N, C-alpha and C positions, 0 to 999 in steps of 0.2 A: 457467593453469588446471591444467596438468600438475603444477606445484609444489604447488598446493592439494591435488590428489588424492594426491600422494605423502605430503604432510604428514598428511593425514587418515588414510590407510591406516596409516602408522607410528603415528599417535596412538592408533588403535583396536586394532590387531592385534599390534603388536610385543610380544614377551614378553621381559622383562628379568630376568636372574638377578643377584643381588647377594649379596655376603658380608657386607654391612653388617647391623647389628642391626635387626630389624624392630620397628617400634613401632606398634601398632594403637591407633587412637583409640577412646575409649569411645562415640563416635558409632555405631560399627558393632557394638555389643553384640548378640549373636544373640538373636532372639526367634522361636521356632518358629511361633507363631501368625500372625505378620505376614510373616515372611520366606519361608516355605516354602508353596508351593501346588502342586497337581497339575500336572505338566509339560504335560499335554495342555490343561488349562484355561489355563495361561499362554500356550501357543502360540496358542490360539484368541483369547485376549484381544489378543495382539499383532496377529494377522492382521486381525481385525475393526476394531481401533482404527486401524490404518494404512490400511485400506480407507477408513475415515471421513476420515482426514487427506487421502488422495489425492483423495477425492471432494469434500471441502470446498474444496480448493485448485484444483480443475479447473473453472473457469468462464470464461465469455467475457470478453474485455477490455472494461473499462468506464472506463478511465483514460487520458485524453489524454496524460498525461506519458509513458506507455510509448512513444508514437510519436515524440516528439521525442528520446527517448533512442536509439531505433533510428536516427533521422536523424543524430544526433551520431556514433554508432558508424560509420555509413556514410561520413560526411564525413571522419572521422579515418582510416578504412581506405583510402579512395580518394585522399586528399591526402597522407597520411603526416605530418600536422601537426595540432596542436591550435589551434582558433580562439582569438583573444584579444578579439574583439568579436562583435557579433551578426551572424552570417552567414546567418541564416534570415529576418530581418525587414527591412522597408524603412523603418519609421517612425523608428528611431533606429539607423542602421547603425554608428555609432561607439560605441554603448553597450558598456561593458566587460562581458565575459562570460568567466568561467573555468569550463569544464566539468569540475568537480572529481570527477565520477564517470566519467571517461573510460574507465577500465579496464573497468568493468562494461558500459558502453555498447558497447565493442568485443566483449566476450564475447557479449552478447545479439545483436548484429548477425551475428557469426560463426555463432551457433546458427541464426539466421533463414536465413542463406545455405545452411546444411547441411540444414535440415529444416523451414523455414517456421515459422509460428506454433505448429504442433503440437509441434515439438521444444522450443521455448521453454516451452510449457505443461507438458510432461513434466518438463523440467529444474526448473521452479518447484516442482512437486509433490514431486519427489525431494529437493530442498533441504529442504523442510518435513518430509519423512519422516525425514531425517537429524537435523534439529533435535529432533524429538520422540523419536527413538530415544535420543539422548544424554541428554535430560532424564529419560527413564524409567530409563536405566542409572544415572544419578546417584541417583535415588530408591531403586532396588533395592540399590545398594551401601551405602546407609544403612539397609537393612533396613526400609524403609517398607512398611506394610500394602498389599497389592496393590490393594485397593479405593481407598485414598487416592491411590496412584500414578496410577491411571487416571482417577479423578474429577478430580483437580487438572489432569491433562493435558488432559482434555476441556474443562474450564473455560478453560484457556489457549487451546485450539483455537477456542473461541467468542470469546475476548477479542482474538484476532488477526484476526478476521473482516474488518476494514477494510483489512488490510495484505497481502492475498494477491495483489496485483498484481505481475507479474513485472518488478520494477524493482530498482535497485541495493541498496535496503535489505535485500533477501533475504540478500545476502552478509554484511551486518552482523549480522543475526540468527543466521546460522550461526556466525560468528566469536565472537560473544558467548557462544553456547552452548558452543563449544569451550573458551573461557576458563573458564567455570563448571565444565565437566567436569574440566579440569585442576586448577584451584585447589581445588575441593571434594574431589577425590580426594587431593590432597596433604595437605589438612587432615583428612581422614577415613579414609585408607587408609595403606598403607605409604608413608611420606613419601619414602624414598629411591628407591623404584621409579618414582614419577612425577616426581621432581625433575628428572631428565635431560631431560624433555620441555620444561622451561622454556627450554632453549637454542634451541628452534625458534621462540620467540615473536618475536624480532626479524624473522625472515622473515615471519611472519604479519602483523606490524604494517606491514612494508614493502609487502606486497601490499594490505593493507587501506587504507593511506593513499592509494592510487591508485584505489580503488574506491568508497569511500563515507565521508562525514564521521562516520559512526558509529564510526570509529576512535577518536574522542575518548571515546566511551562505553567502549570497550575499555580505553583508557588509565586511565580513572577506576577501572574494575574492578581493573586491575593495581595501581594506586596503593593501593586499599583493601586488597588482599591484602598488598602490601609493608608498609603501615602496621601491619596486624594482626601480621605476622611480626616486625616491628621491636619492637613492644611486648612480644610474647612472648619475644623474644631478650633484651631489656633488663631485663625484670621477670618472670623465669620463676616465681619463688616466688608471685607474686600470681595466677598463672594455672594453677596445678597441676591444678585440677579440670576443665580443658578436656579432659584426656585426650590432649593433644598435646605431644610433646616439642619443645622449641625446637631450631632448627637450630644446627649448630656454627658457629663463627666463620667458617670457610672457606665453608660453605654460604651463610651470610648475605651474605658479600661477593659471592658469585656471583649471588645474587638481585638485589642492588643494581646490579651491573654489567649484568645482562640487562635490568633495568628502564631503566637509563640508555641503553643501546643502543636499546631499543625506543622511547624518547622521541625519539631522533635520527632513527629511521626515519620518524617522522611528517612530517618536512620533506623527505624524499627523494621528491619528486614534481616535476612540471614547473614548478610555480610556488612551491615552497618554502613559507615561512611566509606568503606572500601568499595562499595558498589558504585558510588559516584566518581571516585578516583579512577576506577577501572573504566567507566563509561567515558570520562574525560580523556583518558589515555587513548581510547579508541578513536576519538574524534581527531586526533593528531596523526593518525597513521597515513603514511604516504600512499598506500594502496587505494585509499578512498578517491584518489584522483582518477581511478579507472571505473568508478561506479557512478552512474548517471544521477541518482538521487542525491549524491553528495556534492555535485557540481553546482555552481551558481546558475540561477535561471537565465543569467545574461552571458553565460559562457559560450564561446564560439563553437564548442563541441555539442551544444544542445540545439536540436531542431526546434524552430518556433512553431509549435502546434497550437491547437485551440486551448489546451490546458495552460500553456504559458501566456496566451493572449488573455485568458480569464484573469490570471494573476495580475497582468499589467493593467487591466480595467479596474481591478480592486485597488491597485496602487494609485491610479488617477482619482478614484472615488475617495481615497483616504485624504486627499488634499481638501476635499469638501468637508470631510469629517474633522480635519484639523481646524478649519475655519469655524466650523460649528463649535468645537471645544473652546475656541478663542471667544466667540460671541457669548457662549453660555458660561464661560469661565469653568469649564469642566475638565479638571486635571486628569480624571480617570480615563476619559476618551483619549486625551493627548498622550498620556503615558503608554497606553496600549498600542496606539498607532505608531508612535516613534520607536519604541523598544522592538516590537515585532516586525515593523517595517524594515529597520536596519538589519535585524537578524535574518530576515527573509532573503536578503541579498547574498548571503553566504552559501546557501544550499537549497535545492529544489524542495527537499523534504520540509524545510522550515518555511518555505513560501506557503505551504498548505496550512500550517498553523496560523499564518498571517491572514489568509483569506477567510478561514473559519472564524477567527476572532473579530475581524473587521466587517464581516458581512452584515450583522445586525447594526453595527455602528454606522455603516454606509447608508443603510435603509433609513435609520432614524434621522440622520443628518439631511439626506435628500428630502425626506418628508417634511422636516422642519422648515427648510428654506422654501420649498414649493408651497407650503401652506401660508407662508408669510409674504409672499410676493403678491402685490395688489394690482398689478397691471393686467390688461385684458388678455395678453398672451398667456400669462401664467394661469389665469383663471380658465382659459380654454384648455390648457394642458391638463390641469387638474380635473376639469370636467370630462375631457376626452378619455384620459387614462382610467377614470372611474366609471365610465359608461358601460352599459350592458354589452353592446356589440364587442368592445375591446376585451372585456372579461370572458365573453363566450369564445372569442378567438383564442384566448389563453387556454381555456378548457379544452378546446379542440386540439390545440398544439400539444398540450400535455398528454392527452389521450393518444395522439399519433405517435409521439416519441416513446410512450410506454409500450405501444405495440411494435414499433420499429426496432427498438433495442433488443427484442427477442429474436431478431434475424441477423445473421452474419453480414448481410449486405449493408446494414446500418453502419457497422464498424469499418467495412471496406470503404464506404463513402467518406468516412472520417479519416481514412488512411491510418487506421489504428488496428494493430495486430491483436485482436481479441476475438474470442469465440463466445457466442451466446449460449445460454443453457446451463445445466448442472454438470458436475463431473470435472475431469481433468482435461486441460487443453492439449489436443494433439498437435498443435502448432508450436507450443512452447516446451513440450516434453516428448522425448522419443519413446512413445508408449510401446511401439512395436519392439524396439530394442529391449526395453525393460521387461516386457512379457517374455521375450526370448530368453533373457537371463533367468527369470523366475521359473519358467516352465522347464528349463533344462538344468535348473539348480546349479548354475555355473558359479563356482567359488574360486577364490584365489586372492591375489593382492592387486587390486585395480588402480589404474591411474585414470582419473575422471576429470571432466570439466569442472570449473569453479561453480557454475550454476546448474549442475546436475547432481551434486553430491547429496543434497537434502532428500530428494525423492529416492535415489538409489539406497540410501540408508533406511528409508521408511519401508520400502518393499523387501529389503534384505536385511532385517535387523541384526542378524548375526555377522554381517559382512562389514568390516571396517573400510573406510574410504580414505582417499588421499586428502581431499579438501571439500569444503562446502562454503556457503555464503555467510557464515557466522563472523567473518572478518577477525579471525583469532589473532593474527600478527602479521606485520610486514615481512618477517623472516619466512614464514610459511608461504605467503603469497609469492614472494620472490623466488622461492624454491620451485613452486608450481610454474611460475612464468618461465623460468630458465629451462624447464623440461618441455613445456608445450610449445615454446618458441624455438626449441632446438639450439639453445645457446651453448657455447663450447663446454664440453664436459657432461652434457645431458645424458649420454649413453652410460657413463659411469654411475650417474644418479639412478638410472633405471635398475642397474645391478645392485646398487647400494640398498635400495628399498625392497629388492626382490620382486619387482613388479612383473607379473606374468599375464596381465590383460590390460588393454587400453581402450577406453571409451571416449569417443569424440562426438560432440553434438553441436549443431548450429542451426537455428530455425531458418536461416537464410542461405542454406547450401545451394538450393536450386538457382537462386538469383546470383550467387557469388561462388561458383564451383572452384574458383582459384583458391578458396580457403583451404582446399585439400593440399595445396602446395606451400601454404604459408605457416604451417604448424607441424606438429609431430607426425601427422598422417603421411606427410611427404617421405619421411624416413621409414615408416612402417610399411608403406606400399612397396618400397624398393628394397626391403631387407628380407632375405629368405628365411631369417630366423623368426619372423612374425608372419602369421597367416590371417587374412580377413575371414571372419566367420559370420558376420552379419553386416548388412548395409541396407539403407533405404534413403528416402529423400531428405532426411534430417540428420542421420547419424551413421556411424560405423563402429565396429568392434573388432579388435585384433586379439588373438591369443598367441602367446609365445610358444615356440616349439619346445615343449618340455614333456617328460613322461606322463605327468598328470593330465596334460591337455591333448594327448595323442588321440584318444577316442573322439573327443569333441571336434578336433580339426579334421579327422577322417570323415566325420559325419556331416559337418557344416562348412568346411573350408571352401573358399572361392579362390582357386589358383589360376583360372582362365577367365571366367566371366566377371571381370573387375571393372567398376566404373572409372577408377583412376586411370588405368591403362587405356581404356576406350576414349577417355576425354583428352588425355595429354600425350599419349604415345600410340597413335592409331597403327602405325606399321608393326609395332611389337604386339599389339592386341590382335591384329589380323594374323600375324605369324603364330601366336599362341593358339588361336582358334583352329587354324589349319593343321597345326601339329597335334592337337588333342581335341578333335571335333566331338567325340563322344562325351568327354569330360565337360566341354563347353555347353553342350546341349543338356546334359544332366543338371549342371549347375543352374542353367537358365530355367529349366522346368521347376527346380526347387524354388528359385526366386519368384517365378511367375505364380506359383501356388501361394506364396506368402504375401505378395504385393503386386497383383496383376495390373493395377492402374498407376503404378509408380512412374514418376516423370523420368528419373534416371534409368529405371528398368526398361522402359519402352525404347529409349535411345540406344542403350547398350544392346538390347535384343535385336533391334534393326541393324546395327553395325555387325553383330555376329552373323545374322542371316546373309548380309552382303558378303562377308568374308567367306562363308561357306559356299555361297553361290559362285563366287569367283574361283573357288577351289574345285567346284564341280560336284559338291556333295548335295544330294537331294534334300 
């Protein structure tokens, strides 16, 4: 982490003097209307925009992946070794697992040790602030209209909405932005001044290769830069109107050497080339068809929300950037847009790389064409977008969004299931259930949801889980699916693994209570060998009738006051209540003490009282 900070500080702050001839690109042709704004306006634009960035990225954890990353960092820190097989699960303990994001996992765990979730959240927001600062600085160096700078940046802020989870990909986004900052400055500013920073890239790639597989994206960006410089070096006459002087033969050799060393850095990690073979094999797994971020942004399974619309806008803007690259004969722009544009069609997670990479390119291209249009309409647009009233409106807008994003109503208005603030989201995690498990030290062999295993492992480190979202193999996922979907033979699999507790969670249970009938809970509610011991508006937990569970079942079991029976078999529910009114009332009191405002509880409680009233019980 210290190395990263040193590199970053050098990268941004170091002032270099050179006696070499300075060659300015025509990219940076001064335009007073677009490049110069009142310094106080600029300061307020920066302040309010970064308040919005900090506010947007400060929300509660809603991602189960975050917790198994923490558990991984904890495991590596405590054991001093990297696991090679699944050390968290019991279903397939010999399943191969290469934790290729181990470096980031350690960093996150160390942050947690130092300051808990709060420090991790602050770190996340600061990373994104640095990313947006670098992007804005790129745009400003290319003399882009202030309105375009901040409009494109805010569009990017919305496009990244799904990726604000404090996970290892944050480092990739930061490193991608650093590469863009360096390469675009080399191609648009004093080339000699920024050239020496290329020598730091092998160190960057060494760190990156041990933090996140996004290092491959970084290598592609570096390769595109090298290819563009190679063409310019070999055919300078054909690219004179780029405004960029080709590097000398010695400089070109240095670029190739740095690139070659950077490639080697990718395999300097605990598993070498096997890391990337393992990652590639994961991208071919059938189970990814069930995970939203691995679906194409144009898939019929994906709802078109504002995040997807932001991506589509960037796709449209990329056409302008391609025309710009044609006019300027800028192969670097063209390669980035084409490569990452095509790649973005394959999965939503790759569309994020595309918009991050093309955001500054889009701003530069739009600013270039706007500055060169000579008709009155274009001049009016330039004058209007750079006017104080428009920029003040931007300031007010950023200030408002920064304030609004700290309120849950903001996300409700966006139809986005997110909670503002710090901590863990009670909408995406059954916190009541997990507290129940932890407080009562419930142990055993659990069958859990795919997207709850990470947190379960985190709060109960000694407890092995069935599955989590590490996507270990199709075989494990198919085994999980066969059980939760009650496919033929699932009962034998429950016996095979010795499962004696089942946890089911879905954040949309209230909206879709039929989910109880569409998975293993249907079987458990109707099987006397299993007893409901916990339920709320998000989750349920069953314990198998075994000697070790007898005391827990006796203390916490719901044999009468059941949401399933009340919802789907009212005659049976009424009959059970009338047959055991004392048990029903005792169970209701216990549930009321735990969750008095629960949606399901209120409904079941009213139905119980109705049944007792019809029986004549006071």
